[in-house]
C-alpha positions in Angstrom: 65.0 99.4 102.3 65.8 102.1 104.7 65.7 105.4 103.4 69.1 107.3 103.1 67.8 110.3 105.5 67.5 107.7 108.1 71.3 106.8 107.6 72.6 110.5 107.2 70.1 112.5 107.7 68.8 115.1 105.1 70.4 117.7 107.6 74.0 116.0 107.0 75.7 115.2 104.3 79.0 113.2 103.2 81.8 114.8 101.8 84.7 112.8 100.3 88.6 113.3 100.4 91.6 111.4 99.2 94.3 110.2 101.7 98.0 110.1 101.1 97.7 106.6 99.8 95.5 107.5 97.3 92.0 105.6 98.9 88.6 107.5 100.1 88.2 108.8 103.2 84.3 110.2 103.8 83.4 112.1 106.8 79.5 113.5 107.9 79.2 116.8 108.3 76.4 119.2 109.2 74.7 120.5 105.8 75.1 124.1 106.8 78.5 123.6 108.0 79.4 121.8 104.0 83.0 123.3 103.6 83.0 126.1 101.6 85.4 125.4 98.6 87.1 127.5 95.7 88.5 126.2 92.3 91.9 126.5 91.6 93.2 126.5 87.8 96.1 124.4 87.6 96.2 124.4 84.0 94.8 125.1 80.8 94.5 123.7 76.7 93.9 124.5 73.9 91.6 127.8 73.2 89.7 129.3 75.5 86.8 127.7 76.5 84.0 126.9 79.2 84.8 123.3 79.5 85.9 122.4 82.7 87.5 118.9 84.1 87.6 119.4 87.8 89.6 117.3 90.7 87.4 117.1 94.0 84.4 115.5 95.8 82.0 116.5 92.6 79.4 117.4 95.5 81.3 120.3 96.5 82.7 120.9 93.4 78.8 121.6 91.7 78.5 123.7 94.9 81.2 126.0 93.9 79.7 125.9 89.8 76.2 126.4 91.0 75.5 129.8 90.1 77.3 129.3 86.4 75.5 126.1 85.9 72.3 126.0 87.4 69.4 125.6 84.5 71.9 125.4 82.2 72.9 121.7 81.5 71.1 119.5 79.4 72.3 115.9 80.1 74.0 114.2 83.3 75.5 110.9 83.0 76.6 109.5 86.3 78.5 106.4 85.9 79.2 105.8 90.2 80.9 103.1 91.4 78.8 100.1 91.3 79.2 99.0 94.9 80.1 96.0 94.6 82.1 95.7 97.9 85.3 95.3 95.5 87.9 98.0 96.8 90.5 98.9 94.8 93.8 101.2 95.0 92.6 103.3 91.8 88.9 103.2 92.5 87.2 102.3 95.4 84.1 100.1 95.0 83.3 98.9 98.5 81.9 101.8 100.3 79.1 100.8 103.0 75.8 100.0 101.6 73.7 102.9 103.5 76.4 105.2 103.4 76.8 104.4 99.4 72.9 105.7 99.2 72.9 108.7 100.8 76.4 109.6 98.8 74.5 108.9 95.7 71.1 110.6 96.7 73.1 114.2 97.8 75.2 114.2 94.8 72.4 113.3 92.1 70.3 116.2 93.5 72.7 118.6 93.0 73.0 117.6 90.1 69.1 117.3 88.8 68.9 120.8 90.2 71.5 122.2 87.5 69.4 120.5 84.9 67.4 122.5 81.7 63.5 121.3 82.1 64.2 119.7 78.6 67.3 118.0 80.1 68.0 114.3 81.4 69.8 112.4 83.9 71.6 108.9 82.8 72.3 106.6 85.8 74.9 104.0 84.8 75.0 101.0 87.4 74.6 97.3 87.3 72.4 95.0 89.3 74.0 95.5 92.6 71.9 98.8 93.9 69.7 99.3 90.7 66.3 98.7 92.5 67.5 100.6 95.2 68.9 103.2 92.9 65.3 103.6 91.2 63.7 103.7 94.2 66.2 106.8 95.2 65.5 108.2 92.1 61.9 107.9 91.7 61.6 109.3 95.5 63.5 112.6 94.5 62.5 113.2 90.9 59.2 111.6 91.2 57.8 108.5 89.5 56.2 110.4 86.6 60.0 111.6 85.2 61.0 107.7 84.7 61.3 107.3 81.2 63.4 104.2 80.6 65.3 101.2 81.6 68.3 100.3 78.9 69.6 97.0 79.5 73.3 97.2 77.6 74.8 93.7 77.1 78.5 94.5 77.7 80.3 91.3 76.5 79.5 88.3 74.3 77.6 85.0 75.4 80.2 82.5 77.1 82.5 85.2 77.8 83.6 86.4 81.4 85.2 89.1 82.8 87.4 89.8 85.7 86.5 87.8 88.6 83.4 86.0 87.3 85.4 82.7 86.4 83.4 80.7 89.1 80.0 82.7 88.9 77.2 80.2 88.6 75.4 82.5 86.1 77.6 84.9 84.2 76.7 88.7 84.7 77.1 90.5 81.1 74.5 93.3 81.6 74.8 96.1 83.3 71.9 99.7 83.5 70.9 102.8 82.5 68.3 104.6 84.3 66.9 107.1 82.0 65.0 110.0 83.8 63.6 113.6 82.4 63.8 116.6 84.5 60.3 117.5 83.0 58.7 115.0 80.9 56.1 117.5 79.2 59.3 119.0 78.0 62.2 117.0 77.5 62.2 114.5 74.3 65.1 112.0 73.5 66.8 112.6 70.0 65.9 110.0 67.4 69.2 107.7 67.1 69.0 105.0 65.0 71.5 101.7 64.7 72.7 99.7 61.1 71.8 96.0 61.2 72.7 94.0 58.3 69.8 93.2 56.0 68.2 89.4 55.8 67.4 88.0 52.7 64.2 87.7 53.9 64.1 91.4 54.1 65.9 91.7 50.4 63.2 90.3 49.3 60.4 92.6 50.0 62.3 94.9 47.9 61.6 93.6 45.2 60.7 96.6 42.3 62.7 99.1 40.5 61.2 102.5 39.8 62.3 104.6 37.3 61.2 108.2 37.2 61.0 110.6 34.4 59.3 113.7 34.2 55.8 114.9 36.3 52.8 117.3 36.7 51.2 119.0 39.5 47.9 118.0 38.9 46.0 119.2 42.1 46.5 120.7 45.3 44.3 120.8 48.6 44.1 121.5 52.1 45.3 118.5 54.1 43.4 117.4 57.5 46.0 119.8 59.7 45.4 122.6 56.8 48.7 122.5 55.2 48.6 122.1 51.7 49.0 118.7 50.0 50.1 118.5 46.7 49.7 115.8 44.1 51.6 115.0 40.6 51.4 112.7 38.1 54.6 110.8 36.6 54.0 111.0 32.9 57.5 109.1 32.1 57.8 106.0 35.0 58.3 102.4 34.7 58.2 99.8 37.5 59.3 96.2 36.7 60.2 93.3 39.2 64.2 92.9 39.9 66.0 89.2 40.0 67.8 89.1 43.9 71.3 89.0 41.9 70.6 92.1 40.5 69.6 94.2 43.4 72.3 95.5 44.9 73.5 97.1 41.5 70.3 98.8 41.4 69.8 99.5 44.9 69.3 103.4 44.8 65.8 102.6 42.6 64.9 99.5 44.6 61.4 100.0 46.2 59.0 97.5 48.4 55.1 97.6 47.5 52.8 98.3 50.2 49.4 98.6 51.3 48.0 101.9 52.6 47.6 102.1 55.9 43.5 101.7 57.3 44.5 104.6 59.8 45.8 106.8 57.4 42.6 108.7 56.1 44.4 111.1 53.7 46.4 108.2 51.8 43.4 105.9 51.8 41.2 108.7 50.0 43.9 109.3 47.1 43.8 105.6 46.4 40.3 105.6 45.9 40.4 108.3 43.6 43.7 108.4 41.7 43.9 106.1 38.4 45.7 102.9 40.0 47.7 102.1 36.3 49.6 106.0 37.2 52.2 106.6 39.2 51.6 109.5 41.7 53.8 111.5 43.9 52.3 113.0 47.1 53.8 115.8 48.7 52.2 116.6 52.4 52.9 117.3 55.9 51.9 114.0 58.4 50.2 115.0 60.9 50.7 112.4 63.8 53.6 109.5 63.9 57.6 109.5 63.8 57.2 111.6 60.5 55.0 114.4 62.1 55.5 118.4 61.7 58.1 117.5 58.3 56.9 117.3 54.7 57.4 114.0 53.2 56.8 112.5 49.4 55.4 109.4 49.1 54.7 107.2 45.8 51.6 105.5 45.0 50.9 102.8 42.2 48.4 100.2 41.7 46.5 101.1 44.7 49.7 100.6 46.8 52.5 102.8 48.4 55.9 102.3 47.1 59.0 103.0 49.6 62.4 103.3 48.2 65.1 100.8 50.1 66.8 104.2 50.7 64.7 105.6 53.3 65.3 103.2 56.0 68.9 101.0 54.1 72.1 102.1 52.8 74.5 100.0 51.1 78.0 100.2 52.0 81.3 98.1 50.7 79.1 96.0 48.8 76.4 95.4 51.9 73.0 96.1 52.5 71.9 97.6 55.7 68.7 98.5 57.4 68.7 101.3 59.9 66.5 100.5 63.0 64.9 102.8 65.9 67.0 102.2 68.8 65.2 99.4 72.0 65.6 99.2 75.4 68.0 96.9 74.9 71.4 97.5 73.4 73.3 94.3 72.7 77.1 93.3 72.2 77.1 93.2 68.5 76.1 97.4 68.8 78.2 98.4 71.6 81.1 95.9 73.5 83.4 96.3 76.2 85.4 94.3 74.8 88.4 95.6 72.9 88.2 98.8 74.2 91.8 98.9 76.3 93.6 101.1 73.6 90.8 104.0 73.3 92.0 107.3 74.7 94.9 105.9 75.7 93.9 105.0 78.9 93.9 101.8 80.5 91.1 101.6 83.5 91.0 97.5 85.1 87.4 97.7 85.8 84.4 100.4 84.9 86.0 102.0 81.9 83.3 102.2 79.6 83.0 102.6 75.1 83.3 105.7 73.8 80.1 104.0 71.1 78.3 103.3 74.6 78.8 107.3 75.6 78.3 108.7 71.9 74.8 106.8 72.1 73.8 108.7 75.0 75.2 111.7 74.3 73.0 112.0 70.7 70.3 110.3 72.3 69.6 113.4 75.1 71.3 116.4 73.9 72.2 118.1 70.7 75.6 120.3 69.2 76.3 122.9 71.6 74.9 121.6 75.0 75.9 121.2 78.1 77.0 117.5 79.7 78.2 117.0 82.9 79.5 113.6 84.3 80.2 114.1 88.1 82.0 110.6 88.0 84.4 110.9 85.3 86.4 107.4 85.7 88.9 107.5 83.1 87.1 110.8 81.0 85.4 108.6 78.3 82.1 111.0 78.9 84.4 114.5 78.1 86.1 113.1 75.5 82.8 111.6 74.0 81.5 115.0 74.3 84.1 117.1 73.0 84.4 114.9 69.8 80.8 115.4 69.3 81.1 119.0 69.7 79.1 119.3 72.8 80.2 121.5 75.8 81.5 119.6 78.8 81.9 119.3 83.1 83.4 116.4 84.4 84.5 115.8 88.0 86.6 113.3 89.7 88.2 113.2 93.1 91.1 110.6 92.8 94.4 110.4 91.0 92.8 109.7 87.5 92.1 113.5 86.9 95.8 114.5 86.5 97.2 110.6 86.0 94.9 109.8 83.3 91.8 112.2 82.2 94.0 115.3 81.7 96.5 113.5 78.8 93.6 111.8 77.4 91.6 115.4 76.7 95.1 116.7 75.8 95.2 114.2 73.4 91.4 114.6 72.1 91.9 118.9 71.8 95.3 118.5 69.8 93.7 115.7 67.2 96.1 113.1 68.5 93.4 110.7 69.7 91.9 108.9 66.7 90.4 106.0 69.0 86.8 105.6 69.8 84.1 107.5 68.1 86.6 110.0 66.6 86.4 108.6 62.9 82.5 108.1 62.9 82.5 111.8 65.0 85.5 113.5 61.9 87.3 114.5 64.6 90.5 116.1 64.1 90.9 118.4 67.0 90.3 121.8 68.6 88.3 123.4 71.5 90.0 123.3 74.8 89.2 122.8 78.4 90.8 123.9 81.9 91.5 121.6 84.8 90.7 123.3 88.1 91.1 122.0 91.6 89.1 121.9 94.9 90.1 123.5 97.5 88.5 124.5 101.3 88.6 127.8 102.1 90.2 127.6 105.6 
């Protein structure tokens, strides 16, 4: 693969403008001669806020915003044109391969410069330029910054999207490359998904535990110096529950599991405590997913009793398990089918589900953090970030900015948009944003 610097040297950048027909026009300019720009306010919506919708080339926009944003962005979600070779009146995806790589190089570099040390970059692509984009990011951010390659199955099996009717193999997946600004500081949040529990899983939760009075019988130092408190139940009942009764007794359902052989604290307690008595152990694990948080476990009969409610929930007469995310996001979890009504925006190609952006934003940011999307498209990232109470900046060079995104975000602020993730997020409206445009200084 040719380096983008061999096609467009590092001393030059590609600058894009939109011509009178709405098509992208690129020009190569010396980096030192890059146009000087200002951001001109076009309108404001809702309460005064720092959220920005910028119309113009994101490279120029981020240059104008650099002093304001450097070191403050927690998440960059970049969803550029995939360079599939398909041009279009609204969204040009037919840029020459080498120019596309140079375009991406400079714009991602501008985004990465703005990230906090704890920040994340998620680059969303299909398979067309995935390998080349990863090499580009490995070179610019360092291979050690690479974290995950996430595969998203955007549509069900045996279904085709636009233009795939004659394909030998139907393309059903897209990909997200996740890079950390600093792997020693950046952490992804624990986000879980819900899966309906199978009979095989439910059969493991066959005990009902009724708890009465208890008393503390000991307190001692744990392996890390934190106190371990041991309680003995004076009144309790552990009994088997028939399968047909488990839904009705869900809140008291438990699973009996062996004590993990690597957990020296639990092993030591099992050896010395009366197996016929129910004990509660309150302590702070030093390792694992619960490290640093005080938890309480039950020991009985030399085994640990796990409540079903720890990893499951009951909703509308069904039990769902909470499971940690993997790097495969299936169509059953997040589908691109049926998203046309979301946000009141129709986009023939490229529109992403709000559920997809909600997952990425929850993974890589917290409430109040700043999210940046340099290729806004239909405005999904900004809409979801707003509903999830994040701050945001998004850029779009095409007429989508005023035709699609501005009305969409206005509906989000007013609370009129109740599509997508609005219900899940409890969104009723609020906040505001400014719509600005990149103007070149003469």
